[in-house]
N, C-alpha and C positions, 0 to 999 in steps of 0.2 A: 450550872449557870447557862451553859450552851443549850441544854434541853429546854430550859425556861424560855430562852430567847427564840428558839426555833419551833416551839409548839404553840405560839400565839396565832390566832386566826388571821391577822394581817400578814404575817410572814408566810403562812401556808398559802394564802391567796396570791401573794407576789411570786412565789416559786412554782405555782401551778399545781399544787397538791389538791386544791379544791377549785370548783368552778366559781362559786360565789359564797360569800359569808353573809348570812342574814341573822337577824334576831330570832330567837326561838319562837316568839309569838307569831312570826311571819312564816314559819315552817309549814303550817297547815295549808297555806295558799299554794305552796310548791307541790305538796302531796296531792292536793285536789287537782291541780293542773296535770300532774303526771298520770293520775287515775283517769282523767278525761281523755288524755292522749291515748292511753292503752285501750280504752273503751272504743274510741273511734277507729283505731287501726291496730287490732290485736296481733296481726301477723308480724308487724315490724318491731314488736317489743323485745327487748333484750332478754335472753334466758335468765332465769332466777339466779343461777350460780355466778353470773357476771354483773349482777346489779350492785350498785354501791349504796349501802345503807346510810341514812343520815346519822351523823355522829355529833355529839355535843362536845365541844372543846371548852373546858373551863378557862375563862380568861379574865 
């Protein structure tokens, strides 16, 4: 019961585990913006081992 309550997107956003919760159909916009940012300033990009991969939380 506790796992179900604490694994919901709204709870994760409130506790700071994620920056923002968006619908999966809007995820492409974020990935395009990230790619454009990397293209414009490649020196400041985070190393791959520190990148946070998008994760789908069923809810």
